[in-house]
C-alpha positions in Angstrom: 192.7 91.7 231.7 191.1 92.9 234.9 188.1 95.3 234.6 188.6 98.8 235.9 187.0 99.4 239.3 185.5 102.7 240.5 186.4 103.6 244.0 183.3 105.1 245.7 185.0 106.4 248.8 184.8 110.1 249.7 187.8 111.6 251.3 188.9 115.0 252.6 190.4 116.0 249.3 187.1 115.4 247.5 185.3 117.6 250.1 187.8 120.4 249.9 187.7 120.3 246.1 183.9 120.4 246.0 183.8 123.2 248.6 186.4 125.2 246.6 184.3 124.8 243.5 181.2 126.0 245.2 183.0 129.1 246.7 184.5 129.9 243.3 181.1 129.6 241.6 179.4 131.8 244.2 182.1 134.5 243.9 181.9 134.4 240.1 178.1 134.7 240.2 178.2 137.7 242.5 180.8 139.4 240.4 178.9 138.8 237.2 175.7 140.0 238.8 177.3 143.2 240.0 178.8 143.9 236.6 175.4 143.2 234.9 173.6 145.6 237.2 176.2 148.3 236.4 175.7 147.8 232.7 172.0 148.0 233.1 172.2 151.3 235.0 174.5 152.7 232.3 172.0 151.6 229.6 169.1 153.2 231.4 171.0 156.5 231.8 172.0 156.4 228.1 168.4 155.7 227.0 167.1 158.6 229.2 169.7 160.9 227.7 168.8 159.9 224.2 165.1 160.4 224.8 165.8 163.9 226.2 168.0 164.8 223.2 165.3 163.7 220.8 162.7 165.8 222.6 165.0 168.8 222.6 165.7 168.2 218.9 162.0 168.3 218.1 161.6 171.5 220.1 164.6 173.1 218.3 163.0 172.1 214.9 159.8 173.8 215.9 161.6 177.0 217.0 163.6 177.0 213.8 160.4 176.7 211.7 158.8 179.5 213.6 161.9 181.8 213.2 162.0 181.0 209.4 158.3 181.9 209.1 158.9 185.1 211.0 161.9 186.0 208.8 159.8 185.5 205.7 157.0 187.7 207.0 159.5 190.4 207.9 161.0 190.2 204.4 157.6 190.5 202.8 156.7 193.7 204.7 157.6 197.0 202.9 
């Protein structure tokens, strides 16, 4: 039984295949990077909106407490 031999020649088909692989990887990386940046921008916007809503909620709670106290004072007056 003869032993298998490995052909170490490089032909045009190998070069084209390797070049196609590199181009495909570059396009995939660029596409993934663009999508990742878009997701990061969306996340930053959502975070900023959430922080603003929490701040406004705290202000609303303070105003509500003040109105409640004023209503109690108005009810206590004769």
